[in-house]
N, C-alpha and C positions, 0 to 999 in steps of 0.2 A: 393803236391809233385807229380812229374812225375809218379813214380811207382804206386801211388794210382789210377791215371787215367787209366793206362795200365792194372792193375789188375782188375779194375772194368769192363773194356771192355772184358777181358777174361771171367769173371763170367757171364756177360750178354750174350755172345755168347754161353756159355755152357747152360744157361737157354733157350735161343732161340732154340737151337738144340733139347733140351728135349721137348719143346713145339711142334716143328716140328714132332718129333717122335710120339707124341700123335695125331697130326692133320697134316698129310703131305699135304700141299697145296702150290701152286705156290707163293701165297702172303707171307706165312711164310718163304719159301725158298728165295724169293727176299730180305726179311728183313735180313736174315743171310748173304746173298751175299754182300749186301751193307755194313753191319757192318764189315764183315771179310775183304773185300777189303780196306776199310778205315783204319782199324787197321794195316793191312800188309803194306799199304802205309806209315803210320806213322813210323813203325819200320824200314822199308828198306830205307826210304828217310831222316828220321830225327834222329832216335835213333842209328841204327847200324853204320852209319859213324862216330859217336862219340866214339865208343868203340874200344880201341886199344888192340893189342896183343891177339885177339880172332878171327882172320880172318877165320880160318878153322871151328870153331864152328858156326860163323855167316853164312858161306857158306852152312853149313848143315841146319841151320834154314831157309835160303832162299829156299833151295830145298824142305823143308817140306811145306813152303808156297805154292810153285808150286804144290806139291802133294795135298794139301788141296783144292786148287782152281780147280784142275783137278777132284778130287772126287766130288766137288760141281757140275761141269758140267755133270758128270755121273748121279748124282741124278736128275738134270733137265731132262736129256734124259729119264731116267726110269720113272719119274713122267709124262712126256709128253706121254709116251707109256703105262701108267697105269700099270706098273710092280711094284706094291706096295711092294712085298717081297724084290725086289732088291733095291727099294728106302730105305726101312728100314735098310737093311744090309749095304748099302753105308753110310747112315746117322750115323749109329752106328759106322762105321769105321772112319768117319770124327770126331766124338766126341772123340773116343779113340786117334786118331792121335793128335788132338788139346790138349788133356789132357797131353800126354807125351811131346809134343812140348812146351806147356806152362810151364811145370815144369822146363825145361831147361832154358827158357827165364827168368822165375821169380827167379831162384836160381843162375844163372850164368851170366846173362846179365843185368837185371834190377838192381841188387845189386850194380853194378859198377856206376850207375847213382848217387848214394848217395855221391860219392866222388868228384863230380863236384863242382866248386865254385858257389856261390849263383846267380851271374849274369847270368851264363850259364844256370843254372837250370831254372831261370825265363824265359829266352829267349826260351828254349826248351819247357817249359810248354805252353807258348803262341803259339808257332808253332803247338803243338799238339792240343790244344783247337780250333785253327782256321784252321786246315788242311782241304783241299779239294783236291780230286783226280783230277789231270789234265785229260782232255779228251784224251783217247787213252793210258793212262798209263798202263803198264804191270809190274808184279812183276819181279824182277831181274832174277831169274832162267828161267822164260819163255822167256826172251829176249835172253838168251844164247842158247836156244834149239829150238825156233820156228822161 
């Protein structure tokens, strides 16, 4: 099921951020960034366009994607400059942001996927499992502001 894949990605990101908080390193942060970008890509390019009558909610979620990626860049900056206290504060903020964000996605967006017909579900599942981020891709909210 599509929702199982997306829920698993949410849980993995939460675990990865917890690991980063225990061991703040560039390699751990790179892992988070790669997973978060791919997950956001799947939502914005595959899932969100299928959801009808939730445009405002989806715009809010897209803004939160942009906020999460902006926080991630701040964490890289502070890590590069060895400001570990700020790294931890921003990583904790990222974890809180994603927790609240994921609650909305899981309860108000992903549940709508259960009502799609089986052929569409299978097609979307295959797209999600085989998704690759195109070179130069940016989240929707960043395209509107940058």
